[in-house]
SEDRENMI-699091 format. One record per atom (N, C-alpha, C, O, CB): x, y negated, z negated; atom name; residue in one letter; chain. Coordinates in Angstrom, 3 decimals, padded with zeros to 6 digits. Each point is the difference from the previous one (the first is absolute). Glycine has a CB too. Example, Ala and Ser with C-alpha at 12.3 -4.5 7.8 and 13.67 -1.06 7.14 Angstrom:
2
+----------+----------+----------+------+------+------+
:       xx :       yy :       zz : site : code : unit :
+----------+----------+----------+------+------+------+
:  013.190 :  005.690 : -007.800 :    N :    a :    A :
: -000.890 : -001.190 :  000.000 :   CA :    a :    A :
:  000.900 : -001.200 :  000.000 :    C :    a :    A :
:  001.036 :  000.019 : -000.665 :    O :    a :    A :
: -002.928 :  001.154 : -000.581 :   CB :    a :    A :
:  001.542 : -002.223 :  001.966 :    N :    s :    A :
:  000.820 : -001.190 : -000.060 :   CA :    s :    A :
: -000.770 : -001.090 : -000.730 :    C :    s :    A :
:  000.509 : -001.108 : -000.169 :    O :    s :    A :
:  000.675 :  001.736 :  002.314 :   CB :    s :    A :
+----------+----------+----------+------+------+------+
// end
This chain:
79
+----------+----------+----------+------+------+------+
:       xx :       yy :       zz : site : code : unit :
+----------+----------+----------+------+------+------+
:  083.230 : -087.993 : -122.763 :    N :    m :    A :
:  000.421 : -001.388 : -000.177 :   CA :    m :    A :
: -001.014 : -000.696 : -000.901 :    C :    m :    A :
: -001.206 :  000.117 :  000.212 :    O :    m :    A :
:  002.351 : -000.158 :  002.065 :   CB :    m :    A :
: -000.669 : -000.664 : -003.255 :    N :    a :    A :
: -000.870 : -000.695 : -000.946 :   CA :    a :    A :
: -000.746 : -001.132 :  000.694 :    C :    a :    A :
:  000.488 : -000.589 :  000.965 :    O :    a :    A :
:  001.073 :  001.176 : -002.844 :   CB :    a :    A :
: -002.750 : -000.877 :  001.367 :    N :    d :    A :
: -000.814 : -001.070 :  000.584 :   CA :    d :    A :
:  000.693 : -001.354 : -000.069 :    C :    d :    A :
: -000.089 : -000.789 :  000.941 :    O :    d :    A :
: -001.944 :  002.063 : -001.576 :   CB :    d :    A :
:  002.731 : -001.554 : -000.481 :    N :    d :    A :
:  000.705 : -001.280 : -000.121 :   CA :    d :    A :
:  001.041 : -000.152 :  001.101 :    C :    d :    A :
:  000.099 : -001.056 :  000.626 :    O :    d :    A :
: -000.470 :  001.089 : -003.104 :   CB :    d :    A :
:  001.143 :  001.017 :  002.713 :    N :    l :    A :
:  001.026 : -000.050 :  001.037 :   CA :    l :    A :
: -000.638 : -000.178 :  001.370 :    C :    l :    A :
:  000.492 : -000.769 :  000.826 :    O :    l :    A :
:  001.005 :  002.218 : -002.223 :   CB :    l :    A :
: -002.573 : -000.749 :  001.633 :    N :    r :    A :
: -000.714 : -000.119 :  001.280 :   CA :    r :    A :
: -000.477 : -001.438 :  000.216 :    C :    r :    A :
:  000.121 : -000.543 :  001.098 :    O :    r :    A :
: -000.849 :  002.957 : -001.269 :   CB :    r :    A :
:  000.188 : -003.022 : -000.882 :    N :    q :    A :
: -000.471 : -001.384 :  000.088 :   CA :    q :    A :
:  001.163 : -000.973 :  000.210 :    C :    q :    A :
: -000.120 : -000.958 :  000.765 :    O :    q :    A :
: -001.820 :  001.554 : -002.243 :   CB :    q :    A :
:  003.055 : -000.353 :  000.805 :    N :    q :    A :
:  001.174 : -000.860 :  000.163 :   CA :    q :    A :
:  000.564 :  000.096 :  001.418 :    C :    q :    A :
:  000.388 : -001.011 :  000.585 :    O :    q :    A :
:  000.129 :  001.291 : -003.024 :   CB :    q :    A :
: -000.473 :  000.927 :  002.988 :    N :    l :    A :
:  000.483 :  000.173 :  001.369 :   CA :    l :    A :
: -000.947 : -000.658 :  001.000 :    C :    l :    A :
:  000.450 : -000.591 :  000.982 :    O :    l :    A :
:  000.658 :  002.740 : -001.655 :   CB :    l :    A :
: -002.410 : -002.053 :  000.432 :    N :    a :    A :
: -000.973 : -000.657 :  000.878 :   CA :    a :    A :
:  000.155 : -001.520 : -000.081 :    C :    a :    A :
: -000.069 : -000.682 :  001.022 :    O :    a :    A :
: -001.532 :  002.619 : -001.319 :   CB :    a :    A :
:  001.809 : -002.470 : -000.903 :    N :    a :    A :
:  000.204 : -001.439 : -000.168 :   CA :    a :    A :
:  001.292 : -000.428 :  000.693 :    C :    a :    A :
:  000.057 : -001.072 :  000.603 :    O :    a :    A :
: -001.308 :  001.122 : -002.800 :   CB :    a :    A :
:  002.279 :  000.779 :  002.113 :    N :    y :    A :
:  001.277 : -000.283 :  000.674 :   CA :    y :    A :
: -000.214 : -000.052 :  001.513 :    C :    y :    A :
:  000.437 : -000.945 :  000.657 :    O :    y :    A :
:  000.846 :  002.075 : -002.532 :   CB :    y :    A :
: -001.948 : -000.127 :  002.423 :    N :    d :    A :
: -000.249 :  000.043 :  001.447 :   CA :    d :    A :
: -000.802 : -001.216 :  000.458 :    C :    d :    A :
:  000.294 : -000.587 :  001.042 :    O :    d :    A :
: -000.236 :  003.094 : -001.123 :   CB :    d :    A :
: -001.061 : -002.879 : -000.692 :    N :    r :    A :
: -000.811 : -001.180 :  000.330 :   CA :    r :    A :
:  000.863 : -001.260 : -000.029 :    C :    r :    A :
: -000.100 : -000.843 :  000.892 :    O :    r :    A :
: -001.954 :  001.962 : -001.849 :   CB :    r :    A :
:  002.897 : -001.248 : -000.059 :    N :    a :    A :
:  000.850 : -001.180 : -000.123 :   CA :    a :    A :
:  001.001 : -000.084 :  001.149 :    C :    a :    A :
:  000.256 : -001.085 :  000.521 :    O :    a :    A :
: -000.519 :  001.185 : -003.008 :   CB :    a :    A :
:  000.827 :  001.034 :  002.882 :    N :    v :    A :
:  000.932 :  000.008 :  001.141 :   CA :    v :    A :
: -000.717 : -000.488 :  001.255 :    C :    v :    A :
:  000.540 : -000.808 :  000.755 :    O :    v :    A :
:  000.763 :  002.723 : -001.778 :   CB :    v :    A :
: -002.504 : -001.429 :  001.238 :    N :    s :    A :
: -000.784 : -000.423 :  001.158 :   CA :    s :    A :
: -000.314 : -001.491 : -000.063 :    C :    s :    A :
:  000.153 : -000.711 :  000.993 :    O :    s :    A :
: -001.135 :  003.009 : -000.843 :   CB :    s :    A :
:  000.546 : -002.766 : -001.305 :    N :    l :    A :
: -000.347 : -001.414 : -000.164 :   CA :    l :    A :
:  001.219 : -000.903 :  000.145 :    C :    l :    A :
: -000.114 : -001.112 :  000.516 :    O :    l :    A :
: -001.757 :  001.787 : -002.019 :   CB :    l :    A :
:  003.032 : -000.216 :  001.055 :    N :    a :    A :
:  001.209 : -000.812 :  000.087 :   CA :    a :    A :
:  000.361 : -000.300 :  001.450 :    C :    a :    A :
:  000.652 : -001.004 :  000.288 :    O :    a :    A :
:  000.150 :  002.008 : -002.434 :   CB :    a :    A :
: -001.222 : -000.137 :  003.053 :    N :    r :    A :
:  000.296 : -000.175 :  001.428 :   CA :    r :    A :
: -001.048 : -000.837 :  000.722 :    C :    r :    A :
:  000.250 : -000.489 :  001.101 :    O :    r :    A :
:  000.910 :  002.675 : -001.150 :   CB :    r :    A :
: -002.320 : -002.353 : -000.555 :    N :    e :    A :
: -001.109 : -000.699 :  000.655 :   CA :    e :    A :
:  000.137 : -001.516 : -000.084 :    C :    e :    A :
:  000.538 : -000.549 : -000.961 :    O :    e :    A :
: -001.991 :  002.490 :  000.426 :   CB :    e :    A :
:  000.957 : -002.582 :  001.557 :    N :    t :    A :
: -000.189 : -001.447 : -000.028 :   CA :    t :    A :
: -001.406 : -000.271 :  000.517 :    C :    t :    A :
: -000.607 :  000.847 :  000.655 :    O :    t :    A :
:  003.106 : -001.330 : -000.312 :   CB :    t :    A :
: -002.996 : -000.671 : -000.636 :    N :    y :    A :
: -001.319 : -000.373 :  000.504 :   CA :    y :    A :
: -000.018 : -001.496 :  000.255 :    C :    y :    A :
:  000.803 : -000.761 : -000.540 :    O :    y :    A :
: -001.908 :  002.663 : -000.714 :   CB :    y :    A :
:  000.189 : -002.285 :  002.073 :    N :    r :    A :
: -000.144 : -001.408 :  000.336 :   CA :    r :    A :
: -000.318 : -000.787 : -001.267 :    C :    r :    A :
: -000.896 :  000.371 : -000.757 :    O :    r :    A :
:  000.111 :  000.209 :  003.095 :   CB :    r :    A :
:  001.505 : -001.641 : -002.560 :    N :    g :    A :
: -000.236 : -000.816 : -001.174 :   CA :    g :    A :
:  000.790 :  000.432 : -001.228 :    C :    g :    A :
: -000.158 : -000.582 : -001.073 :    O :    g :    A :
: -002.072 :  000.161 :  001.982 :   CB :    g :    A :
:  003.076 :  001.436 : -000.763 :    N :    m :    A :
:  000.809 :  000.451 : -001.126 :   CA :    m :    A :
:  000.980 : -001.116 : -000.375 :    C :    m :    A :
:  000.676 : -000.562 :  000.862 :    O :    m :    A :
: -000.896 :  003.004 : -000.139 :   CB :    m :    A :
:  000.286 : -002.749 : -002.001 :    N :    s :    A :
:  000.900 : -001.060 : -000.441 :   CA :    s :    A :
:  001.448 :  000.481 :  000.072 :    C :    s :    A :
:  000.275 :  001.200 : -000.026 :    O :    s :    A :
: -002.074 : -002.132 : -001.483 :   CB :    s :    A :
:  002.702 : -000.014 :  001.600 :    N :    s :    A :
:  001.425 :  000.363 :  000.044 :   CA :    s :    A :
:  000.421 :  000.625 : -001.326 :    C :    s :    A :
:  000.892 :  000.847 : -000.026 :    O :    s :    A :
: -000.434 : -002.715 :  001.666 :   CB :    s :    A :
: -001.087 :  001.461 : -002.737 :    N :    d :    A :
:  000.309 :  000.609 : -001.292 :   CA :    d :    A :
: -000.382 :  001.478 : -000.022 :    C :    d :    A :
:  000.777 :  000.839 : -000.456 :    O :    d :    A :
: -001.120 : -003.063 : -000.646 :   CB :    d :    A :
: -000.850 :  002.541 :  001.595 :    N :    e :    A :
: -000.427 :  001.397 :  000.021 :   CA :    e :    A :
:  000.873 :  000.812 :  000.942 :    C :    e :    A :
:  000.349 :  001.141 : -000.302 :    O :    e :    A :
: -002.694 : -001.844 : -000.225 :   CB :    e :    A :
:  002.697 :  000.127 :  001.656 :    N :    r :    A :
:  000.876 :  000.687 :  000.956 :   CA :    r :    A :
:  001.349 :  000.326 : -000.653 :    C :    r :    A :
:  000.538 :  001.093 :  000.182 :    O :    r :    A :
: -001.675 : -002.289 :  001.741 :   CB :    r :    A :
:  001.675 :  000.238 : -002.684 :    N :    t :    A :
:  001.285 :  000.197 : -000.679 :   CA :    t :    A :
: -000.108 :  001.068 : -001.084 :    C :    t :    A :
:  000.865 :  000.869 : -000.111 :    O :    t :    A :
: -000.268 : -003.257 :  000.584 :   CB :    t :    A :
: -001.662 :  002.321 : -001.273 :    N :    v :    A :
: -000.204 :  000.980 : -001.066 :   CA :    v :    A :
: -000.129 :  001.404 :  000.578 :    C :    v :    A :
:  000.586 :  000.946 : -000.526 :    O :    v :    A :
: -001.704 : -002.701 : -000.877 :   CB :    v :    A :
:  000.358 :  001.891 :  002.476 :    N :    r :    A :
: -000.160 :  001.318 :  000.620 :   CA :    r :    A :
:  001.314 :  000.512 :  000.578 :    C :    r :    A :
:  000.284 :  001.196 : -000.070 :    O :    r :    A :
: -002.659 : -001.765 :  000.589 :   CB :    r :    A :
:  003.175 : -000.321 :  000.049 :    N :    a :    A :
:  001.297 :  000.417 :  000.553 :   CA :    a :    A :
:  000.926 :  000.497 : -001.113 :    C :    a :    A :
:  000.664 :  001.026 :  000.147 :    O :    a :    A :
: -000.923 : -002.693 :  001.731 :   CB :    a :    A :
:  000.296 :  000.936 : -002.983 :    N :    i :    A :
:  000.832 :  000.413 : -001.133 :   CA :    i :    A :
: -000.512 :  001.315 : -000.580 :    C :    i :    A :
:  000.787 :  000.901 : -000.292 :    O :    i :    A :
: -000.256 : -003.312 : -000.218 :   CB :    i :    A :
: -001.840 :  002.520 :  000.344 :    N :    a :    A :
: -000.585 :  001.237 : -000.531 :   CA :    a :    A :
:  000.297 :  001.175 :  000.924 :    C :    a :    A :
:  000.319 :  001.091 : -000.472 :    O :    a :    A :
: -002.137 : -002.421 : -000.638 :   CB :    a :    A :
:  001.718 :  001.119 :  002.415 :    N :    g :    A :
:  000.288 :  001.071 :  000.954 :   CA :    g :    A :
:  001.428 :  000.488 : -000.107 :    C :    g :    A :
:  000.260 :  001.201 :  000.081 :    O :    g :    A :
: -001.959 : -002.157 :  001.435 :   CB :    g :    A :
:  002.632 :  000.026 : -001.698 :    N :    k :    A :
:  001.416 :  000.373 : -000.152 :   CA :    k :    A :
:  000.185 :  000.810 : -001.281 :    C :    k :    A :
:  000.698 :  001.014 :  000.004 :    O :    k :    A :
:  000.028 : -003.090 :  001.255 :   CB :    k :    A :
: -001.341 :  001.640 : -002.344 :    N :    q :    A :
:  000.120 :  000.727 : -001.264 :   CA :    q :    A :
: -000.654 :  001.379 :  000.086 :    C :    q :    A :
:  000.519 :  000.970 : -000.551 :    O :    q :    A :
: -000.493 : -003.157 : -000.674 :   CB :    q :    A :
: -001.159 :  002.274 :  001.910 :    N :    l :    A :
: -000.662 :  001.290 :  000.167 :   CA :    l :    A :
:  000.884 :  000.971 :  000.772 :    C :    l :    A :
:  000.065 :  001.184 : -000.333 :    O :    l :    A :
: -002.289 : -002.331 :  000.277 :   CB :    l :    A :
:  002.899 :  000.654 :  001.078 :    N :    a :    A :
:  000.894 :  000.851 :  000.789 :   CA :    a :    A :
:  001.200 :  000.452 : -000.831 :    C :    a :    A :
:  000.422 :  001.153 :  000.093 :    O :    a :    A :
: -001.142 : -002.351 :  001.996 :   CB :    a :    A :
:  001.267 :  000.298 : -002.896 :    N :    e :    A :
:  001.184 :  000.321 : -000.802 :   CA :    e :    A :
: -000.319 :  000.922 : -001.177 :    C :    e :    A :
:  000.873 :  000.730 : -000.471 :    O :    e :    A :
:  000.082 : -002.929 :  001.134 :   CB :    e :    A :
: -002.188 :  002.168 : -001.136 :    N :    h :    A :
: -000.401 :  000.789 : -001.171 :   CA :    h :    A :
: -001.112 :  000.981 :  000.363 :    C :    h :    A :
: -000.975 :  000.169 : -000.732 :    O :    h :    A :
:  001.624 : -002.075 : -000.775 :   CB :    h :    A :
: -000.472 :  002.538 :  002.648 :    N :    a :    A :
: -000.978 :  000.975 :  000.505 :   CA :    a :    A :
:  000.071 :  001.292 : -000.820 :    C :    a :    A :
:  001.029 :  000.305 : -000.603 :    O :    a :    A :
: -000.848 : -001.295 :  002.931 :   CB :    a :    A :
: -001.278 :  001.741 : -002.342 :    N :    p :    A :
:  000.046 :  001.300 : -000.666 :   CA :    p :    A :
:  000.856 :  000.964 :  000.822 :    C :    p :    A :
: -000.050 : -000.012 :  001.230 :    O :    p :    A :
: -002.239 : -000.380 : -002.250 :   CB :    p :    A :
:  003.069 :  001.219 :  000.339 :    N :    s :    A :
:  000.880 :  000.946 :  000.684 :   CA :    s :    A :
: -000.789 :  001.084 :  000.730 :    C :    s :    A :
:  000.413 :  000.471 :  001.059 :    O :    s :    A :
:  001.331 : -000.915 : -002.786 :   CB :    s :    A :
: -002.873 :  000.831 :  001.158 :    N :    n :    A :
: -000.876 :  000.996 :  000.620 :   CA :    n :    A :
: -001.392 : -000.158 : -000.593 :    C :    n :    A :
: -000.221 : -000.862 : -000.850 :    O :    n :    A :
:  002.155 :  002.477 :  001.227 :   CB :    n :    A :
: -002.859 : -000.799 :  000.061 :    N :    r :    A :
: -001.390 : -000.138 : -000.454 :   CA :    r :    A :
: -000.359 :  000.965 : -001.124 :    C :    r :    A :
: -001.035 : -000.175 : -000.642 :    O :    r :    A :
:  000.452 : -000.574 :  002.926 :   CB :    r :    A :
:  001.398 :  001.750 : -002.536 :    N :    a :    A :
: -000.340 :  000.988 : -001.015 :   CA :    a :    A :
:  000.496 : -000.411 : -001.387 :    C :    a :    A :
: -000.778 : -000.043 : -000.953 :    O :    a :    A :
:  000.862 :  001.807 :  002.717 :   CB :    a :    A :
:  001.196 : -002.061 : -001.874 :    N :    e :    A :
:  000.602 : -000.449 : -001.253 :   CA :    e :    A :
:  000.927 : -001.160 :  000.326 :    C :    e :    A :
:  001.218 :  000.170 :  000.039 :    O :    e :    A :
: -001.371 :  002.153 : -001.087 :   CB :    e :    A :
: -000.415 : -003.502 :  001.282 :    N :    p :    A :
:  000.804 : -001.109 :  000.505 :   CA :    p :    A :
:  000.928 : -000.637 : -001.037 :    C :    p :    A :
: -000.326 : -000.133 : -001.179 :    O :    p :    A :
: -001.506 : -000.274 :  002.761 :   CB :    p :    A :
:  002.981 :  000.029 : -001.086 :    N :    f :    A :
:  000.941 : -000.836 : -000.727 :   CA :    f :    A :
:  000.193 : -001.248 :  000.827 :    C :    f :    A :
: -000.248 :  000.008 :  001.205 :    O :    f :    A :
:  001.416 :  001.976 : -002.302 :   CB :    f :    A :
: -000.726 : -003.061 :  000.465 :    N :    c :    A :
:  000.191 : -001.262 :  000.704 :   CA :    c :    A :
:  001.305 :  000.036 :  000.785 :    C :    c :    A :
:  001.067 :  000.215 : -000.574 :    O :    c :    A :
: -002.378 : -001.435 : -001.199 :   CB :    c :    A :
:  001.228 :  001.010 :  003.074 :    N :    d :    A :
:  001.193 : -000.013 :  000.844 :   CA :    d :    A :
:  000.943 : -001.143 : -000.343 :    C :    d :    A :
:  001.205 :  000.112 :  000.228 :    O :    d :    A :
: -002.546 :  000.939 :  001.566 :   CB :    d :    A :
:  000.826 : -002.140 : -002.331 :    N :    g :    A :
:  000.840 : -001.159 : -000.296 :   CA :    g :    A :
:  000.528 : -000.061 : -001.420 :    C :    g :    A :
:  000.766 : -000.904 : -000.335 :    O :    g :    A :
: -002.052 : -000.265 :  002.029 :   CB :    g :    A :
:  000.895 :  002.101 : -002.525 :    N :    c :    A :
:  000.388 : -000.056 : -001.419 :   CA :    c :    A :
:  000.800 :  001.228 : -000.441 :    C :    c :    A :
: -000.072 :  000.403 : -001.161 :    O :    c :    A :
: -001.969 : -001.765 :  000.730 :   CB :    c :    A :
:  002.784 :  001.940 :  001.331 :    N :    d :    A :
:  000.862 :  001.143 : -000.336 :   CA :    d :    A :
: -000.713 :  001.106 : -000.759 :    C :    d :    A :
:  000.459 :  000.431 : -001.057 :    O :    d :    A :
:  001.418 : -002.006 :  001.006 :   CB :    d :    A :
: -002.987 :  002.029 :  000.585 :    N :    g :    A :
: -000.691 :  001.143 : -000.584 :   CA :    g :    A :
: -000.926 : -000.311 : -001.155 :    C :    g :    A :
: -000.457 :  000.920 : -000.678 :    O :    g :    A :
:  002.368 :  000.359 :  001.384 :   CB :    g :    A :
: -002.201 : -002.537 : -000.951 :    N :    a :    A :
: -000.961 : -000.346 : -001.050 :   CA :    a :    A :
: -001.390 :  000.470 :  000.431 :    C :    a :    A :
: -000.279 :  000.115 :  001.194 :    O :    a :    A :
:  001.675 : -002.127 : -001.911 :   CB :    a :    A :
: -002.251 :  002.279 : -000.242 :    N :    p :    A :
: -001.367 :  000.416 :  000.365 :   CA :    p :    A :
: -000.686 : -001.063 :  000.854 :    C :    p :    A :
:  000.196 : -001.200 : -000.192 :    O :    p :    A :
: -000.349 :  002.539 : -001.930 :   CB :    p :    A :
: -000.643 : -000.875 :  003.056 :    N :    w :    A :
: -000.773 : -000.890 :  000.867 :   CA :    w :    A :
: -001.429 : -000.013 : -000.500 :    C :    w :    A :
: -000.492 :  001.053 : -000.405 :    O :    w :    A :
:  001.988 : -000.592 :  002.402 :   CB :    w :    A :
: -002.189 : -001.578 : -001.995 :    N :    p :    A :
:  000.400 : -001.311 :  000.466 :   CA :    p :    A :
:  000.776 : -000.766 : -001.065 :    C :    p :    A :
: -000.362 :  000.008 : -001.177 :    O :    p :    A :
: -001.628 : -000.032 :  002.668 :   CB :    p :    A :
:  003.041 : -000.625 : -001.069 :    N :    c :    A :
:  000.765 : -000.849 : -000.913 :   CA :    c :    A :
: -000.726 : -001.342 : -000.135 :    C :    c :    A :
: -000.979 : -000.256 :  000.701 :    O :    c :    A :
:  003.178 :  001.394 : -000.054 :   CB :    c :    A :
: -001.723 : -001.972 : -001.533 :    N :    s :    A :
: -000.663 : -001.291 : -000.226 :   CA :    s :    A :
:  000.069 : -000.890 :  001.244 :    C :    s :    A :
: -000.915 : -000.787 :  000.248 :    O :    s :    A :
:  001.486 :  000.952 : -002.688 :   CB :    s :    A :
:  000.497 : -000.048 :  003.218 :    N :    i :    A :
:  000.114 : -000.804 :  001.227 :   CA :    i :    A :
: -001.047 :  000.438 :  001.009 :    C :    i :    A :
: -000.646 : -000.842 :  000.623 :    O :    i :    A :
:  003.110 :  000.526 : -001.019 :   CB :    i :    A :
: -002.645 :  001.622 :  000.568 :    N :    a :    A :
: -001.015 :  000.505 :  000.932 :   CA :    a :    A :
: -001.391 : -000.423 : -000.448 :    C :    a :    A :
: -000.811 : -000.421 :  000.826 :    O :    a :    A :
:  002.280 :  002.381 : -000.266 :   CB :    a :    A :
: -001.758 : -001.855 : -001.845 :    N :    l :    A :
: -001.323 : -000.403 : -000.500 :   CA :    l :    A :
: -000.247 : -001.484 :  000.230 :    C :    l :    A :
: -001.097 : -000.392 :  000.396 :    O :    l :    A :
:  001.213 :  002.201 : -002.122 :   CB :    l :    A :
:  000.892 : -002.635 :  001.481 :    N :    g :    A :
: -000.142 : -001.438 :  000.242 :   CA :    g :    A :
: -000.217 : -000.306 :  001.467 :    C :    g :    A :
: -000.833 : -000.838 :  000.348 :    O :    g :    A :
:  002.271 :  000.403 : -002.313 :   CB :    g :    A :
: -000.688 :  001.113 :  002.831 :    N :    a :    A :
: -000.138 : -000.231 :  001.438 :   CA :    a :    A :
: -001.374 :  000.427 :  000.505 :    C :    a :    A :
: -000.569 : -000.652 :  000.876 :    O :    a :    A :
:  003.032 :  000.973 : -000.619 :   CB :    a :    A :
: -002.995 :  000.764 : -000.802 :    N :    i :    A :
: -001.355 :  000.445 :  000.374 :   CA :    i :    A :
: -000.998 : -001.106 : -000.334 :    C :    i :    A :
: -000.889 : -000.301 :  000.796 :    O :    i :    A :
:  001.504 :  002.740 : -001.202 :   CB :    i :    A :
: -000.469 : -003.032 : -000.756 :    N :    k :    A :
: -000.922 : -001.067 : -000.411 :   CA :    k :    A :
:  000.162 : -001.246 :  000.857 :    C :    k :    A :
: -000.992 : -000.633 :  000.360 :    O :    k :    A :
:  001.050 :  001.524 : -002.684 :   CB :    k :    A :
:  001.185 : -001.254 :  002.659 :    N :    y :    A :
:  000.224 : -001.189 :  000.826 :   CA :    y :    A :
: -000.537 :  000.174 :  001.407 :    C :    y :    A :
: -000.523 : -000.953 :  000.578 :    O :    y :    A :
:  002.536 :  000.452 : -001.927 :   CB :    y :    A :
: -001.898 :  001.684 :  001.910 :    N :    a :    A :
: -000.411 :  000.220 :  001.391 :   CA :    a :    A :
: -001.505 :  000.106 :  000.144 :    C :    a :    A :
: -000.542 : -000.317 :  001.059 :    O :    a :    A :
:  002.695 :  001.466 : -000.658 :   CB :    a :    A :
: -002.837 : -000.711 : -001.444 :    N :    d :    A :
: -001.422 :  000.293 :  000.100 :   CA :    d :    A :
: -000.842 : -001.099 : -000.661 :    C :    d :    A :
:  000.021 : -000.134 : -001.224 :    O :    d :    A :
:  000.517 :  002.590 :  001.245 :   CB :    d :    A :
: -001.273 : -003.238 :  000.768 :    N :    p :    A :
: -000.826 : -001.054 : -000.571 :   CA :    p :    A :
: -001.072 :  000.541 : -000.955 :    C :    p :    A :
: -000.562 : -000.760 : -000.788 :    O :    p :    A :
:  000.978 : -000.570 :  002.853 :   CB :    p :    A :
: -000.700 :  002.620 : -002.000 :    N :    h :    A :
: -000.961 :  000.635 : -000.916 :   CA :    h :    A :
:  000.428 : -000.224 : -001.449 :    C :    h :    A :
: -000.847 : -000.131 : -000.883 :    O :    h :    A :
:  000.298 :  001.877 :  002.627 :   CB :    h :    A :
:  001.857 : -001.790 : -001.991 :    N :    y :    A :
:  000.521 : -000.192 : -001.346 :   CA :    y :    A :
:  000.110 : -001.464 : -000.391 :    C :    y :    A :
:  000.107 : -000.318 : -001.184 :    O :    y :    A :
:  001.125 :  002.431 :  001.454 :   CB :    y :    A :
: -001.256 : -003.010 :  000.712 :    N :    n :    A :
:  000.236 : -001.419 : -000.277 :   CA :    n :    A :
: -001.290 : -000.771 : -000.172 :    C :    n :    A :
:  000.030 : -001.207 : -000.238 :    O :    n :    A :
:  002.074 :  001.358 :  001.517 :   CB :    n :    A :
+----------+----------+----------+------+------+------+
// end
């Protein structure tokens, strides 16, 4: 597995985890963004870990632009 793919899958897993998290003092805007990102991450999940295709894009290569955007929205590391 290529390093880029490994890093993308790790970023995806982190974003999925973060999309489910809440914390004291979380703004309603952040809560909404994470909820939307979590839904997009679920809809555009990788088909598998070896040679992934996007489940939401009819076999398009993974990560699609929607998955990449959702990873960025869910992870404050990117914001």
